[in-house]
N, C-alpha and C positions, 0 to 999 in steps of 0.2 A: 726477463719476465717481470712484469709489474702487476700487482694485484691490489686493488682498493677494496677492502673488505666491507661487508654490510655494516652500516653505521659510520664508516669512514667518509671523509670528504676532502676535496681539493677545491680551492677557490683562487682564481687568478683573473687579471684583467686582460692578459694577452694570450698565453698558451698554457693551459693547465698541465697537459702532458705533451711533450715534444719528442716523438720517436725519431731516433737517429740511427742510421744503419739498417741492416737487413736482419731478417729472421727473429723479429721481436714478437712477443705476445703481451698484450695489454688487456687486463680484465677489470672492468668496473662493476662492483656490486654495491657501491655506495652512491655518493652524490658528487658530481662535478658541476661547479658553477662558474660561468664566465661573466664577469662584471663589466667588461669593456668590449671593444671591437676586437674579438680574438677567436680562439678555437678551444674546444673542450679537449679533443685528442687530435693531434696534428702530426702528419708524416709526409715529408716532401722528398720525392725521388728515392723512395725506399721500396725494397722488394721482399716478398715472402713473409709479410707481417700478418698477424691475426689480431683483430680487435674484437673483444667480447664485451658488449655492454648489457649487463643484467641489472644495472641500477638506473639512476636518473641523471640526465644532463640538462641543465638549465642555462639558456643563453640570453645574453643581453641583445638589444637591437643591433643589427649589422654584424652578427656573429655567426659562427658555424659550430655545430655540435661535434661532428667527426669529419675530418678531411684527410684523404690519402692520395698520393700520386706515386707512380712507379708501376711495377709489374707483380702479378700474382699475390695481391693483397686481398684478404677476406675480412669483411665486417659482419659479425654475427650480432644482430640487434634484438635482444629479448626485452629490454627495459623500455624507458620512456625518454624522449627528447622533447622538451618544452621550449618554445621560442617566445620571447617577450615581445609584446606589441610595442610599436614605436617607429621612429624614422629609420629608413634604410632597409635593405633586404637581408634577412637572416635565412640560413640554409641548415636543415637538419643534418644531412649526410651528403658529402661531396666525394665523387670519384673523379680524379683529374689525370688519368693516364693518357699517354701519347700513343701514336700509331704502333700497333702490334702489342701493346701492353694490355693485359687482361686482369680485371679486378671484379670482385663479387660482393654483393650485399645479400645476406640472408636475413630477411626482415620477419621477426616473430612478434615484435612488440608494438609500441605506439610512437608515432611521430606526429606532433601537433604544431602547426604554424601559428604565429601570433596574429598576423593580419594578412590581407590579400596579396601584399607584395612578396611575402615569404615563400620559400620553396622547401618542400619536404625532402626530396631527393634530387640531386643534380649530377649529371655527368658532364663536366666542363671541358674535358679534353677530347681527343680524337681516339681514345682507347676503346677496346671492345668490352663494354660494361655488361654485367649480368646482374639483374635484380630479381630475387625470388621473394615473393610475398606469400608467406606460408599461412595456413589456416589459422584464423584468429587474430592475425595482424591487422593493425588499423593505421591508416595514414589520413590525416586531415590536412590537406594541402596538395600542391602540384608535384608531379614527377616530370622532370625535364632532362631527358637523355639526349645529348647533342650529337656531335659528329662521331663517326665510328660505327661499327656493326654491333648494335646493342640488342640485348634480349631481356624481355620482361616476362616472367612466369608468375601468373596469379593462380593460387590454389584456392579450392573451395573455402568459403567463409572468411576470406581475406577481404578487407574493405579499403577502397580509395575514395575519399570524398574530396575530389579535385580533378584537375585536368592531367592527362598523360600526353606528353609531347616528345616525339622523336625528331632528331635532326637528320642530316644526310647520312648515308650508309645503308646497308642491308639490315634493317631492323626487324625484330620478331616480337610479337605479343601472343602469348599462349595462355589459354585458360584451362585449368584442370578442375575436375570435380572433387 
């Protein structure tokens, strides 16, 4: 378990937090800043991890706020992810699971892209991604869920100012009051 307390900060040009192994919990209540082409919170081929972002993640151009691949990972996003304008594509949150792997984003906070090339939420693998946009959450940017059987649940008073794109697979978009 790793906790960045309110008022705490981590700044790095590559990977501010690199989750290794399974069954980790990372909670950010402070500020994570990426100064180069890197990741705020990164986990590759990890299972059963929980990321709680209650603070702020600031990314440089061509960077990613939170990225996980593997199975049964959950991202609870209550805070803010701000992406800097500039060259290259930046992504707020990436789920990169493979066939049969299931990962979830519970989005309560704000994700803001820097420019038109940037993506707020992306499912880059063929896993079965679930994105829950809870009441009061705000996304300024696109949601791109690619291959796999993906689900997007939008609850009343959640806002997406951008495009929502699904790839191949049996995908579901459900609106709730």
